[in-house]
C-alpha positions as CSV (number, residue, x, y, z in Angstrom):
1,M,94.2,61.0,108.8
2,I,96.8,63.3,107.2
3,V,96.1,66.9,106.4
4,L,98.7,69.1,104.7
5,G,98.2,72.9,105.0
6,I,99.7,75.4,102.6
7,N,100.1,79.2,102.5
8,A,101.2,79.9,98.9
9,Y,101.6,83.0,96.7
10,H,101.2,85.2,99.7
11,A,103.6,86.8,102.1
12,D,105.3,84.4,104.6
13,S,104.5,81.3,102.5
14,S,104.6,78.1,104.6
15,A,103.5,74.5,105.0
16,A,102.2,72.5,108.0
17,I,101.2,68.8,108.3
18,F,98.9,67.1,110.8
19,R,98.3,63.5,111.6
20,N,94.9,62.9,113.3
21,G,94.9,66.5,114.4
22,I,98.4,66.5,115.9
23,M,100.9,68.9,114.3
24,I,103.9,67.0,113.1
25,A,105.8,69.8,111.3
26,A,105.3,73.4,110.3
27,T,107.8,75.8,108.8
28,E,108.1,79.0,106.6
29,E,109.6,78.8,103.1
30,E,111.8,81.7,103.9
31,R,113.9,79.6,106.3
32,F,115.1,77.5,103.3
33,R,115.1,80.2,100.6
34,R,116.9,82.7,102.9
35,V,114.7,85.5,101.7
36,K,112.5,87.3,104.2
37,H,108.7,87.1,103.7
38,W,109.2,84.9,100.6
39,A,105.8,84.7,98.9
40,G,105.9,82.0,96.2
41,F,104.9,78.3,96.3
42,P,106.5,76.7,99.4
43,S,107.8,73.7,97.7
44,I,110.8,73.1,100.1
45,A,108.5,73.6,103.1
46,V,106.0,71.0,101.7
47,E,108.8,68.5,101.0
48,F,110.2,69.1,104.6
49,C,106.8,68.4,106.1
50,L,106.2,65.3,104.1
51,K,109.7,64.0,105.1
52,E,109.0,64.8,108.8
53,A,105.8,62.8,108.6
54,G,107.5,60.0,106.9
55,I,105.1,59.9,104.0
56,T,104.6,60.8,100.3
57,L,102.1,63.3,99.0
58,E,100.0,60.4,97.7
59,E,99.5,59.3,101.3
60,V,98.1,62.7,102.3
61,D,94.3,62.6,102.7
62,Y,93.5,66.3,102.4
63,I,95.3,69.4,101.3
64,S,94.1,72.7,102.7
65,I,94.9,76.0,100.9
66,G,94.6,79.1,103.1
67,R,93.0,81.1,100.3
68,D,89.5,81.1,98.7
69,P,89.2,83.3,95.6
70,K,85.4,82.7,95.7
71,A,85.0,84.3,99.1
72,K,82.9,87.5,99.1
73,F,82.8,87.3,95.3
74,L,79.7,89.6,95.0
75,K,81.2,92.2,97.3
76,K,84.4,92.2,95.2
77,L,82.2,92.7,92.0
78,F,80.4,95.6,93.7
79,F,83.6,97.2,94.7
80,F,85.1,97.0,91.2
81,A,81.9,98.1,89.6
82,Q,82.1,101.4,91.6
83,Y,85.4,102.2,90.0
84,P,85.5,100.3,86.6
85,V,88.3,102.3,85.0
86,H,90.5,102.9,88.0
87,S,90.2,99.2,89.2
88,F,91.3,97.7,85.9
89,K,95.0,97.3,86.8
90,F,94.2,96.2,90.3
91,V,91.8,93.5,89.0
92,L,94.5,92.2,86.6
93,Q,96.9,91.9,89.5
94,R,94.4,90.0,91.7
95,L,93.4,87.7,88.8
96,S,97.1,86.9,88.1
97,N,97.6,86.0,91.8
98,Q,94.4,84.0,91.9
99,K,95.5,82.0,88.8
100,Q,98.7,81.0,90.7
101,V,96.5,79.9,93.6
102,S,94.3,77.8,91.3
103,N,97.4,76.2,89.8
104,I,98.7,74.9,93.2
105,E,97.7,71.4,92.1
106,E,100.2,71.7,89.2
107,E,103.0,72.6,91.5
108,L,102.2,69.7,93.8
109,S,102.0,67.4,90.8
110,K,105.5,68.5,89.7
111,L,106.8,67.8,93.2
112,S,105.2,64.3,93.5
113,G,104.5,63.0,90.1
114,I,100.9,62.5,91.0
115,S,98.2,63.6,88.5
116,T,96.7,67.0,89.0
117,E,93.2,65.4,88.9
118,K,94.1,63.2,91.9
119,I,95.6,66.2,93.8
120,K,92.6,68.4,93.0
121,S,90.3,65.9,94.6
122,K,92.2,66.3,97.9
123,I,92.1,70.1,98.1
124,H,90.0,72.2,100.4
125,Q,90.2,76.0,100.0
126,V,89.8,77.8,103.3
127,E,89.2,81.6,103.4
128,H,92.2,83.6,104.6
129,H,90.6,84.8,107.9
130,R,88.9,81.5,108.7
131,S,92.4,80.0,108.5
132,H,93.6,82.6,110.9
133,L,90.7,81.9,113.2
134,G,91.4,78.1,113.0
135,S,95.1,78.6,113.9
136,A,94.1,80.5,117.0
137,F,91.0,78.6,118.3
138,F,91.8,75.0,117.4
139,A,95.3,75.3,118.9
140,S,94.0,76.9,122.1
141,P,93.1,75.1,125.4
142,F,89.5,76.5,125.3
143,D,86.4,74.4,124.5
144,E,84.6,77.6,123.8
145,A,85.9,81.1,123.1
146,A,85.4,84.3,121.1
147,V,87.7,84.5,118.1
148,L,89.2,87.4,116.2
149,S,91.3,87.7,113.1
150,I,92.7,91.1,112.3
151,D,95.3,92.0,109.7
152,G,95.9,94.0,106.5
153,S,93.6,92.1,104.2
154,G,93.0,88.6,102.8
155,D,90.2,87.3,100.6
156,F,88.6,90.8,100.7
157,S,88.3,90.8,104.5
158,T,90.5,92.6,107.0
159,T,88.8,91.6,110.3
160,M,86.7,88.6,111.2
161,L,84.8,87.9,114.4
162,G,83.3,84.7,115.6
163,I,82.7,82.0,118.2
164,G,84.6,78.8,118.5
165,K,82.9,75.9,120.1
166,E,84.4,72.4,120.3
167,N,85.3,71.6,116.7
168,T,83.4,74.4,114.9
169,I,83.8,78.1,114.3
170,E,80.8,80.4,113.6
171,V,81.6,83.6,111.9
172,I,79.4,86.4,113.3
173,D,80.7,89.5,111.5
174,S,83.6,90.8,109.4
175,V,85.0,94.0,108.0
176,D,85.6,94.3,104.2
177,F,88.6,95.6,102.3
178,P,89.8,98.3,102.2
179,H,88.7,99.2,105.8
180,S,91.7,97.9,107.7
181,I,93.6,98.5,110.9
182,G,96.6,96.8,109.3
183,I,96.5,99.3,106.4
184,F,96.2,102.1,108.9
185,Y,99.3,101.0,110.9
186,T,101.3,100.3,107.7
187,A,100.6,103.7,106.2
188,F,101.9,105.4,109.3
189,T,104.9,103.0,109.5
190,Q,105.8,104.2,106.0
191,L,105.2,107.8,106.9
192,L,107.7,107.4,109.8
193,G,110.3,106.2,107.3
194,F,110.1,102.5,107.5
195,P,109.0,101.5,104.0
196,Y,109.5,97.7,103.8
197,Y,107.0,94.9,104.2
198,G,107.0,93.8,107.9
199,D,108.5,97.0,109.3
200,E,105.5,97.6,111.6
201,Y,107.4,96.2,114.7
202,K,109.8,99.2,114.5
203,V,107.0,101.6,115.2
204,M,106.0,99.5,118.2
205,G,109.5,99.6,119.5
206,L,109.8,103.4,118.8
207,A,106.5,104.3,120.5
208,P,107.7,104.2,124.2
209,Y,110.2,107.0,123.4
210,G,107.3,109.4,122.6
211,E,104.1,110.8,124.1
212,P,100.7,110.0,122.4
213,K,99.9,113.6,121.6
214,Y,98.0,113.1,118.4
215,I,95.3,110.6,119.2
216,D,92.5,113.2,118.6
217,K,93.8,113.7,115.1
218,L,93.9,110.0,114.5
219,R,90.2,109.7,115.5
220,N,89.5,111.4,112.1
221,V,91.5,108.7,110.3
222,V,89.8,105.6,111.8
223,L,86.2,106.0,112.7
224,W,84.7,103.8,115.4
225,K,81.2,102.4,115.0
226,D,78.7,101.6,117.7
227,D,78.7,97.9,116.8
228,G,82.4,97.6,117.9
229,L,83.8,97.8,114.3
230,F,85.3,100.7,112.4
231,T,85.8,102.3,109.0
232,L,88.7,104.2,107.5
233,N,88.5,107.8,106.3
234,F,89.8,107.3,102.7
235,D,90.7,110.9,102.4
236,Y,94.0,110.0,104.2
237,F,95.0,107.0,102.1
238,R,96.1,105.9,98.7
239,S,93.1,105.0,96.5
240,A,92.1,101.4,97.2
241,T,91.6,100.8,93.5
242,Q,95.3,101.1,92.9
243,G,96.0,98.1,95.1
244,F,97.7,97.9,98.5
245,I,100.2,95.1,97.9
246,K,101.8,93.4,94.9
247,Y,104.3,90.6,94.5
248,E,107.5,90.8,92.5
249,N,110.0,87.9,92.3
250,N,108.1,86.2,95.1
251,L,108.5,89.2,97.4
252,P,105.6,91.3,98.8
253,I,105.9,94.9,97.9
254,V,103.8,97.6,99.5
255,P,103.6,100.9,97.7
256,P,103.1,104.1,99.8
257,L,99.6,103.8,101.4
258,F,99.3,107.3,102.7
259,G,97.5,110.0,100.7
260,K,98.0,113.7,100.4
261,K,95.8,114.5,103.4
262,M,97.8,112.3,105.7
263,I,100.9,114.3,104.7
264,E,99.1,117.6,105.1
265,V,97.9,116.7,108.6
266,F,100.8,114.6,109.9
267,G,103.8,115.8,107.9
268,A,105.9,114.5,105.1
269,E,107.4,111.0,104.9
270,R,110.6,110.8,106.8
271,K,113.5,110.0,104.4
272,K,116.0,107.3,105.2
273,E,118.8,109.7,105.9
274,E,116.7,112.0,108.1
275,P,117.0,111.6,111.9
276,L,114.1,110.4,114.1
277,T,112.9,113.6,115.8
278,Q,110.8,113.9,118.9
279,Y,107.8,114.5,116.6
280,H,108.3,111.1,114.9
281,K,108.5,109.4,118.3
282,D,105.4,111.2,119.5
283,L,103.6,110.2,116.3
284,A,104.7,106.6,116.7
285,A,103.4,106.6,120.3
286,S,100.1,108.0,119.1
287,V,99.7,105.5,116.4
288,Q,100.5,102.6,118.7
289,R,98.2,103.9,121.5
290,F,95.3,104.5,119.1
291,T,95.8,101.1,117.6
292,E,95.6,99.5,121.0
293,E,92.4,101.5,121.8
294,T,90.9,100.4,118.5
295,I,91.7,96.7,119.2
296,F,90.1,97.1,122.7
297,H,87.0,98.7,121.0
298,I,86.7,95.7,118.7
299,L,87.2,93.2,121.6
300,K,84.7,95.0,123.8
301,G,82.1,94.7,121.0
302,L,83.0,91.1,120.5
303,H,82.6,90.4,124.2
304,K,79.2,92.1,124.2
305,R,78.1,89.9,121.3
306,T,79.4,86.6,122.7
307,G,79.4,87.0,126.5
308,L,82.5,84.8,126.6
309,D,85.5,85.5,128.8
310,K,88.1,83.8,126.7
311,V,89.4,85.0,123.3
312,C,91.7,83.6,120.6
313,I,93.4,86.1,118.2
314,A,95.4,85.8,115.0
315,G,96.4,87.9,112.0
316,G,99.2,90.3,111.4
317,V,97.8,92.9,113.8
318,A,97.8,90.1,116.5
319,Q,101.6,90.3,116.3
320,N,101.3,93.6,118.2
321,S,102.6,92.2,121.4
322,V,102.3,95.5,123.3
323,A,98.5,95.6,122.6
324,N,98.2,91.8,123.4
325,G,99.7,92.3,126.8
326,K,97.1,94.9,127.7
327,I,94.0,93.0,126.6
328,T,93.0,91.5,130.0
329,R,93.5,94.8,131.7
330,N,91.5,96.9,129.2
331,T,88.7,94.6,128.0
332,P,86.3,92.1,129.8
333,F,88.2,89.1,128.4
334,K,90.1,87.2,131.1
335,E,92.1,84.8,129.1
336,V,93.9,85.3,125.7
337,Y,95.5,82.7,123.4
338,I,97.6,83.7,120.4
339,P,99.5,81.1,118.3
340,S,103.2,81.2,117.7
341,A,102.6,82.1,114.0
342,G,99.8,84.5,114.3
343,H,100.9,86.2,111.1
344,D,100.3,84.9,107.6
345,A,102.7,81.9,108.0
346,G,100.1,80.5,110.3
347,I,97.6,80.3,107.5
348,S,99.0,76.9,106.6
349,M,98.5,75.6,110.1
350,G,95.1,77.2,110.5
351,S,93.7,76.1,107.2
352,A,94.7,72.5,108.0
353,Q,93.1,72.7,111.4
354,Y,89.9,74.3,110.0
355,T,89.7,71.5,107.5
356,Y,90.3,68.7,110.0
357,H,88.0,70.1,112.8
358,H,85.3,72.3,111.2
359,I,84.9,70.8,107.7
360,L,85.6,67.1,108.5
361,Q,84.1,67.4,112.0
362,Q,87.0,65.6,113.7
363,P,87.4,66.0,117.5
364,R,89.7,68.4,119.2
365,V,93.2,67.4,120.3
366,A,95.6,68.8,122.9
367,P,96.4,72.5,122.8
368,I,99.6,73.7,121.2
369,Y,102.2,75.3,123.5
370,S,105.3,74.4,121.5
371,A,106.5,76.2,118.4
372,Y,109.3,73.7,117.8
373,T,108.1,72.1,114.6
374,G,110.9,73.0,112.2
375,A,114.3,71.5,111.1
376,S,116.6,69.7,113.5
377,F,120.1,68.3,113.3
378,T,122.1,65.7,115.2
379,N,125.5,66.1,116.9
380,E,126.9,63.7,114.3
381,Q,125.6,65.8,111.4
382,I,127.1,68.9,112.9
383,E,130.5,67.3,113.6
384,N,130.7,66.1,110.0
385,L,130.0,69.6,108.8
386,L,132.7,71.2,111.1
387,K,135.3,68.5,110.1
388,E,134.6,69.2,106.4
389,K,135.2,72.9,107.0
390,G,138.2,72.4,109.2
391,I,136.6,74.2,112.2
392,A,137.9,73.5,115.7
393,Y,135.3,72.5,118.3
394,K,134.7,70.7,121.5
395,K,131.8,68.4,122.4
396,Y,130.3,68.4,125.9
397,N,127.6,66.4,127.7
398,D,124.5,68.3,128.8
399,D,125.6,69.3,132.3
400,E,129.1,70.4,131.1
401,L,127.4,72.4,128.3
402,Y,125.1,74.4,130.5
403,D,127.9,75.1,133.0
404,K,130.3,76.3,130.3
405,V,127.7,78.4,128.4
406,S,126.4,80.1,131.6
407,D,129.9,81.0,132.6
408,R,130.5,82.6,129.2
409,L,127.3,84.6,129.5
410,I,128.3,85.8,132.9
411,N,131.6,87.0,131.5
412,A,130.0,89.3,128.9
413,G,129.8,86.7,126.2
414,V,127.3,86.9,123.3
415,I,126.2,83.3,122.4
416,G,124.7,81.8,119.3
417,W,122.4,79.1,120.6
418,F,121.3,76.4,118.1
419,N,119.3,73.6,119.8
420,G,116.6,71.2,118.8
421,R,113.9,71.9,116.2
422,A,113.5,75.4,114.7
423,E,110.6,77.5,115.8
424,F,107.5,78.1,113.7
425,G,106.8,81.8,113.6
426,P,108.7,85.1,113.7
427,R,110.1,84.8,117.3
428,A,113.3,83.0,118.4
429,L,112.2,80.9,121.4
430,G,115.5,79.3,122.5
431,A,116.0,77.0,119.5
432,R,117.6,79.5,117.1
433,S,118.5,82.4,119.5
434,I,121.3,84.8,120.3
435,L,121.7,85.0,124.1
436,A,123.3,87.5,126.5
437,D,123.3,88.4,130.2
438,P,120.2,90.6,130.9
439,R,122.0,92.2,133.9
440,R,124.4,94.1,131.7
441,T,123.7,97.8,131.1
442,D,125.9,97.6,127.9
443,A,124.3,94.4,126.5
444,K,122.2,96.3,123.9
445,D,125.3,98.1,122.7
446,L,127.3,94.9,122.6
447,L,124.7,93.1,120.5
448,N,124.3,95.9,118.1
449,A,128.0,96.3,117.7
450,K,128.8,92.6,117.4
451,I,125.8,91.2,115.5
452,K,122.5,92.8,115.0
453,R,123.4,96.2,113.7
454,R,119.8,97.4,114.1
455,E,118.0,100.5,115.3
456,S,119.0,101.4,118.9
457,F,115.4,102.0,120.0
458,R,114.4,98.4,119.4
459,P,114.2,96.3,122.6
460,F,115.6,92.8,123.4
461,A,113.4,90.2,125.0
462,P,113.6,88.4,128.3
463,S,113.2,84.6,128.4
464,I,112.2,83.7,132.0
465,L,111.7,80.5,133.8
466,K,107.9,79.9,134.0
467,E,107.7,79.8,137.7
468,F,109.3,83.2,138.2
469,V,107.0,85.3,135.9
470,E,104.9,86.6,138.8
471,E,108.0,87.6,140.7
472,Y,109.3,89.8,137.9
473,F,106.2,90.9,136.0
474,E,103.1,92.7,137.0
475,V,100.9,90.3,135.1
476,N,101.3,86.6,135.6
477,D,100.4,84.6,132.5
478,I,101.7,81.8,130.4
479,V,103.4,83.4,127.4
480,P,105.1,80.6,125.5
481,F,105.5,82.4,122.2
482,M,106.8,85.8,123.3
483,E,103.4,87.2,122.1
484,K,102.7,89.6,125.0
485,V,104.5,92.6,126.6
486,F,104.0,93.1,130.3
487,P,105.2,95.7,132.8
488,I,108.3,94.6,134.7
489,R,108.0,95.1,138.5
490,K,109.8,98.4,139.4
491,E,111.9,96.8,142.1
492,K,113.2,94.3,139.5
493,Q,114.0,96.6,136.6
494,H,117.4,97.6,137.8
495,L,118.4,93.9,138.0
496,I,117.6,93.3,134.3
497,P,118.3,96.6,132.4
498,A,119.2,94.9,129.1
499,V,115.7,93.5,128.7
500,T,113.7,96.4,130.3
501,H,112.4,98.7,127.7
502,V,112.4,102.5,128.2
503,D,108.8,102.3,129.4
504,G,109.6,99.6,132.0
505,T,108.1,96.7,130.0
506,G,109.4,93.5,128.5
507,R,108.2,91.1,125.8
508,L,108.6,88.0,127.8
509,Q,108.8,84.3,126.9
510,S,107.8,82.0,129.8
511,V,110.0,79.0,129.5
512,D,108.5,75.6,130.5
513,K,110.8,72.7,131.3
514,E,108.5,70.2,129.6
515,I,108.4,72.1,126.4
516,S,111.9,73.6,126.2
517,P,114.1,71.3,128.4
518,A,117.6,72.4,127.1
519,Y,116.8,76.1,127.1
520,Y,115.1,75.8,130.5
521,N,118.2,74.0,132.0
522,L,120.6,76.6,130.6
523,I,118.5,79.5,132.1
524,K,118.3,77.5,135.4
525,K,122.1,77.1,135.5
526,F,122.4,80.9,134.9
527,Y,119.9,81.4,137.8
528,D,121.8,79.1,140.1
529,K,125.0,81.2,139.5
530,T,123.5,84.7,139.5
531,G,120.1,84.6,141.2
532,V,118.4,85.9,138.0
533,P,116.1,83.4,136.2
534,I,116.2,85.3,132.9
535,L,118.3,85.4,129.7
536,L,118.3,88.1,127.0
537,N,117.0,86.4,123.9
538,T,117.0,87.7,120.3
539,S,116.7,86.0,117.0
540,F,119.7,84.2,115.6
541,N,120.2,86.2,112.4
542,E,121.8,89.2,110.9
543,N,119.4,91.0,108.5
544,E,118.2,87.7,107.1
545,P,115.6,85.1,108.1
546,I,116.4,83.3,111.3
547,V,119.1,80.6,110.8
548,N,117.7,77.2,110.0
549,S,120.7,74.9,109.6
550,P,124.1,74.5,111.2
551,D,125.7,75.8,108.0
552,E,123.8,79.1,108.3
553,A,124.5,79.4,112.0
554,L,128.2,78.9,111.4
555,D,128.2,81.5,108.6
556,C,126.4,84.0,110.9
557,F,128.9,83.3,113.7
558,L,131.9,83.7,111.3
559,R,130.8,87.0,109.8
560,T,129.9,88.6,113.1
561,S,131.7,89.1,116.4
562,M,129.7,86.8,118.7
563,D,131.9,85.0,121.2
564,M,130.6,81.5,121.2
565,L,128.6,79.3,118.9
566,V,126.7,76.3,120.5
567,L,125.4,73.7,118.0
568,Q,123.5,71.1,120.0
569,N,126.3,69.8,122.3
570,I,129.1,71.2,120.3
571,V,130.9,74.5,121.1
572,I,133.0,76.8,118.9
573,E,134.8,79.6,120.6
574,R,136.8,82.6,119.3
């Protein structure tokens, strides 16, 4: 049975394809379009998935769309009826977007030549947050677990709680738009001078440089409820009837979400040219800490309702890796699973899994610990490209390659590492990564000067051999997708200054030899030579989506100052 999942006309549009419950391919459209958070119809991603599965669209049994315009229809009507004049423009925007969603069969018909009637008969529409829940629970190793989806908004929900059991998910509660922790965090992200869609991670990186002095004030912005949920105090926000997101030229645009009272209480929006003051750092620390506490409040309520010790989490707020790393130490939950694409790209994966397991009642399959579901290229393809472009290179066998690259890392090299299938999700996990020596105190400056050119307060991540996690980190856990931040043991911090954040933490990726053999072997060779089982890992890009093809990797190498480019077994040096 083949199920094709699609996230369309929504930020981070994507496609994923499953055969008998096993994920064959999954990728974001932005990787091909080269536009971050691209939000149109993912035609290239769909074609890629079909090609990887070796089938045509006609051979697909079911098509799942991670969007259901009918969800909470009466609640939407009630909301709009409260503000009939003010809501008019907002309603028009939503209807326009929903029309696009309803026309997905026409887009698929253009791609395949199959009639829209035939395509329509294959389609299942799965509510946004149910898709998130599906991406977390059905990919997890748990037979039964509490489930939580938490983000800005989708299908008029912002938070959804439930119980996953075998091949079903029971929704037990939800929070309706516009009450949203995602909206809260984004509003303060904008106030701190980071205005673009997806900038929230900058606040998370800035927070450790401040003190959480303003949590008491924030308790007036988000009000906790006794049932473990919350409401927003709308005095602090833009009117919900004006809309909180719109799409222009297939890009998500978020207008300023903060209201006059937020400015009165927390200060004016920081302009791009204005420096980050200690106040901004303290506000970031306060927003991050209060968000963590609110997530723990929700999870404690969820645990009380379910009595379960395992939890699966997805949604944009689930990308807050600092909060994720604290869950088992601040709530009764003992195990946490978060998928590689916990953000909206994962909607395609989750809607397909929800359709296959919950709707079609098919049995569970093996859990997903690999994010390598994207594009791949052979040595022959890469050599042909380099010959066409007249680029000098050398080809090595595996052992020679690991030896040469590890030596270059030890000698202050910054390496572009392109190996195997691209990752699904926002994190580079050793397939499309830029690597450096974590022992160097100047590594951050080297990377920012040579390639990334990003804010100095943002940390770089450690990729660590799985068996050494307990030796270096205070929490021992399997973290395949770089989805959790843990404290680095104090006695180890001086050994790896380049990946130790200012607060003594690191957003780790535990590297498993069975899942990431080439990346594991490279780190192992570095360990054999240095005694440190870790590499600094950051995404292979420069103010663009992560590179997808050898062409894009080469372009990034040539326009930056990295020292070596590794394309499979092929090495290019300056």
